[in-house]
N, C-alpha and C positions, 0 to 999 in steps of 0.2 A: 749295538749300543756304544761300543768304544769308538767307532767311526763317527757316529753322530756327535758324541762329546768332543771329539777332535775338531770337527767342523764348527760346532757351536763355540768352542773356546777360541779358535782362530778368528771367527767373525766378531766375537765380542772384543777380542784384543784389538782388531782393526778399528772397530767402532769407537771404543773408548780412547784409543791413542789419537785418532784424527779429530775427535771432538775438541781435544785440547788445542790442537794446531789451529782450528777454525774459530775459536772463541772470539778473537778480537775483531772479526769482520763487521759485526753490527756496532761494536763499541768504538772503533776508531773513526769511522766517517763523521759522526756528530762531534767528536773531540777536535777533529782537524778541519771540518768544513762547515760547521754550524755558526761560526763567527765569534764565539765566546773565546776570550783569551785565557790560556793556561800555560803551565810550565812545559807542556809537551809540544804545543804548536807554535811556541815562540823561541825554540832552541836556535841560538846563533843568529836570530833574525831572519831565518830562511822562510820561504813561502810555505804556508801550512800544507798545501797540496803536495809539495815536494817532500816534506817530512812524512806525510801520509804514505806516499809511494815507497819511500825508503823503509818505513815501518812494515809495509807489506812484503818488501823484498827480502829482509834479513832472515826471516824464518825459513823461507824456501831455500836460501843459500845453505843453511844448516841441514835442511832436508836433503838437498842435493849431495852434499858430502857424505851424510849418513847413509843415504840410499846406495851410493856407489861403494861404500866400504862394508856396511853391516851384513849384506847378503853374502858376499864372499867370505867374510870373517866367520859367519855362522856355518859355512861349508867346512871351515877349518876347525872351529872350536865347539860347534854344536848349536842347535837352535835354542835350547832351553837357557843356557847361561847368558847368551846375548840378549834374549828377550827379557830376562830378569833384570839385568843391569840397566838396560835402556828404559824400562818402565819406571824403575825407582829414580833414575837420574832425571827423566822428564818431569816427574812429580816435583822434584826439587826445583827444576827450572821454572815451573808454573808458580811456585811459591815466591820465587824472586821476582817474577813478572808482576805479581800482585803488589809486592812491596814497591816496585818502581812506579806503578800507576798511583799508588797511595801518596808517594812523596813527589810525584810529577817529575821524575828524573828520566829524561829522554835517553841519555847514553846507557844507563842501567837497564832500561826497558829493551833497548836494541841488543845489548849483550845477552840478556836473559832469553830473548826470543831466538837468538842465534843458537845458543847452547841447547835450548829445548828442541829446536828443529833438528839439530844434529842427532839427538837421541831418539827423536820420533821418526827417524828414517828407517825404522825396523819393519816397515810394511813389506819389504822384499823378503824378510825372514818368514813372515806369516804366509806369504804366497808360496815360498819354497817348501814350507812345512807341509802344505796340502799337496803340492806337486810331487813331493817325495813319496807320500804314503797312499795316494789315490791314483786311479787310472780310469781311462775311458769316459763314459757318460757321467759317472759320479764325480770325476775330477772337474769336468766342464761345469757341472752344476755347482760344485763347491767353490770353484774359482769365481763363478758368476755371483754367488752369494757373498763371497769375500769382497769382490769389487763393489758390490752394493753396500756392504758394511763400511768400506772405506769412504765412499762418496756420501753415504748417510752421515758419517761422522763430520765431513766437511759441511754438511747442511744442518745437522743437529747441533753442532757447536754454536752457530749463530742463534739458533732457536733457544738453546739453553741460556745463552747470554741474555737474550731479550727477556726470558722468563724470570731470571734471577737478579737483573740489574736493580730492581726495586729495593733489594736488600743491600746495595752498595756496589760500586764499580768493580771491586776486587772479588766479589762473591763468586762469579763464574769460574775464576781461576782456582779458588779453593775447592770448588766442586770437581774441577779437573784433577787436582792433586789427589783427592779421595778416589776418583775413578781410576787413575793410573796405579795407585797402590792396590786397588782391587784387581787390576790387570796382573800385577806382579804376583799376588796371591793365587790367582787363577792359573797362571803359568806354572807356579811351583806345585800346585795340586794335580793338574791334569797332564802335564808332560813328564814322562819318565826321565830319570837321570841318564845321561848318555855316557858311553864308555869314553875315557880320555883318548884324544887323538894321539897316534904314534908319530905324527909329524914333529920335526924339531925347529921349524921356521918360527921366528918371532912374529908378534902381531904387527910390527912395523914392516917386516918383509911381506906379510900378507897384504897389508894396506897398500904397499908400493907396487907389488907385482900381480895382485889378483883382484884389483878393484874392477867393478863392472865395466868401466869405460875401455878396458883392454879388449872387450869383445868387438869394438869398432874396427879392429883390424880385419875382421871377416866381412867381405862385401855384402852378403845377405843381411847380416845384423846391422851393418852401417845403413843399408836401405831402410830397415825397420826403424832405426833410430831417427832418421830424417823424416820419415812419414809420420811416425807417432809424435815427434816433436812439433811438427806443424799442426797436427790435430789438437794436441793438448795445449798449444798456445791459444787456440780459439777457446778451448774449454776454460783454461785458467783466466784468460782475459774476461770471460763472462763471470766466473766465480768472484774474481777480485773486484770488479767494477760495477756489477749490477747493484750492489748496495749503495754505491755513490750515485748511480742513476736514480735509485729510489729516493735518495735525499734531494736531488736536484729537480726531478720531474714531478712525481706526485707529492714531494715535500714530506716524506716519511722520516721519522726518527727511529731509534733502536727497536721500539716495539713493532712498528710497521714493517721494518726489515725482517724482524723475527717471524711475524705471522705470514708474510709472503714466502719466506724460506720454509716455513712449516708446511704450506700447501705444496710447494715443489717437492719437499721431502716425502710427503704422503704419496704423491704420484710416482716418484722414483722407487719407493719401497714396493708399491704394488707391481711396478714393471719388473723389478729385479726378481720377483718370485717366479715369473714365467720366462724371463729372458734366457735362462740357462737350459731350456728344454731342447731336445734333439731337433735338428732341422735337416732338410735336404739341400744339396747344392754346395757350391764352393764358399768356404768361410770368408775369404778376403773380399769376394764380390758382394757378399751380404753385408759385411762391415762397411763397405764403400757406400752403399745406399744410406745407411744410418748416418755416416759422416756428412753426406750431402744434406740430410735432414737437419742435423745439428747446425750446420753453417747457415741454412735458411732461417732457422729460428733466431739465432744470434743477430743476423742481419736485420730481421724484422724488428727485434727489440730496439736496435739503434735507430730505426727509421719511424718508430710508432709513437703514439701518444700514451698517456698513463695507463688507460684501461687495456689496450691491446698489448702494451709492453709487459704488464703484470701477467697477462695470460701467457705470453711467450716464456716468461721466467718459470711459470708453473709447469708448462708442457715440455720444457727443455729436457728433463730427465728421462723421457720416454725413449727417444732414439739413442741418447747417450748410454743408457743402461744396456740396451741391446748391443751396442758397439763393444762395450766392456765385457760383455758375456762371451764375445767371440775372440778378440785379439789376444788376450793373455793366455787363453787355453791353446790357441793355435801356436803361440810361441813356446809354450811348455812342451807340446808334442813335437814340434819341429826342431827346436834347438836345445831343450833342457837336458837331454841325454848326453849330448856331446860336450856341452860347456858347463854343466852344473846348474841346477834349478835356482840356487841362490844367486849366482851371477846373472842369469837371464832375467829373473824377476827383479834383481837389483837394477839392471839396465832400464827396464820399464819404469820402475819407480824413479830412477834418476832423471829420465826424460820428463816426467811430470814435474819434478822439482825444478829442473832447468827452465821449463816453460813458465813456471811461476815467477822465476827471477826475471826472465826476459820481458814478460808482459807487465810486471810491476814496474820495472825500470822505464820501459817505453811508455807505459800508461802514466807514469809520474810526469812525463813531458807532455803527452798528448792531451791529458785532462786539463792542463793549463789553458788549452785552446777550447776543447769541447770533449766531454766524457764519451760522446757517441763515437768519436774517432777510434778509440781503442777497441770498441765493440765491432766496428766495421772491419778493422784490421784483423781481429780474431776470426771473424766470419770468413774473410778472404783466405786466411791461412788454412782454416779447416776445409774449405772447398778445394784448395790446392792439394791438400793431403788426400782427399777422396779421389781426385783426378789421378794423382800419382800412384795410388794403390793398384790401379789396373795394370800398369807395366810391371809392378813388383809381383803381382799375381802371375803374370805370364813368365817371368824369370823363374819363379818357384816351380811352376809347372814344367818348364824346360829342364830343370835340374832333375825332377822326379823321373821324367821319361828318358833322360840321357843314359 
């Protein structure tokens, strides 16, 4: 029962935290691309699509910094206090975001999204929490469910936004405030207080010398970083710009984006339930096949008409869920013991955040020409990742047999 409650709490934490990060996805495209003038899309006279790309970028920048720091800091100060502080802080960030939208203040919106992203980078802490306390098949299943909860949050956030926009553009963010305060209460109730650390290093020393990117000094982890960065560039390019594709090709608004996301969300949920089951064979080779499938679906979206493209969006979550059931668990087993689960999971989360930044910046330029270009680039990067994974598998095998 205690283990079940731990897994449930971690998954709910992941779900509610990432819902808040994903809320603006169906809200922003109509604000910046539908042609109506407002205080957000006229800031400094810049092109609305460029402002849209920057608005997408700033939250992942915060996530990138938070993911690199919060996992190692939880190794030092404990999982519980870090999760409590970040949940409450992110709730405040969403409240300020709502105020910025209400007064149509673009700079305040950008600042609020950055701070919120910084504090929502606690996903690595939740992963480390499960990696610490579980082993074997149970850990693989729990990490699979946790990854499903994270990605469900990225998908359920837009769904929540579409469902609540009828009550006002700021309503989704106030719902996120309530959800994150619930997260804080859940953490306080379910996680026991931890003994104070005997270390005397300051938080600044921890941030400087123990952040997750220090792991890139290790050749194997550097290869992991490069491969997963290429894969997640394809994934985040899809997540960030399929809503814009839905605006431009089928002509959808926020409600249409939300319902399409709901269908994808349902498929991904069903897949996540079975993705963590035991399997025979080499995990990296299995993950490689799913990465190729993801690349094919994203490329098909870019090249298809409205009906086929919507089908691609809905089916995307099937291979992606299986991929995410394999790679984090492999990393926990292969690297977590030597480098700390918080740091290893922090590196994985950091990779995802960095991919968000790269694709949002590149997409802000490419979408000025054609939105399909950023989708094709993402498909190419994901396919390269799958191809490169074979040589990484051989190097891992060589180390084991040496």
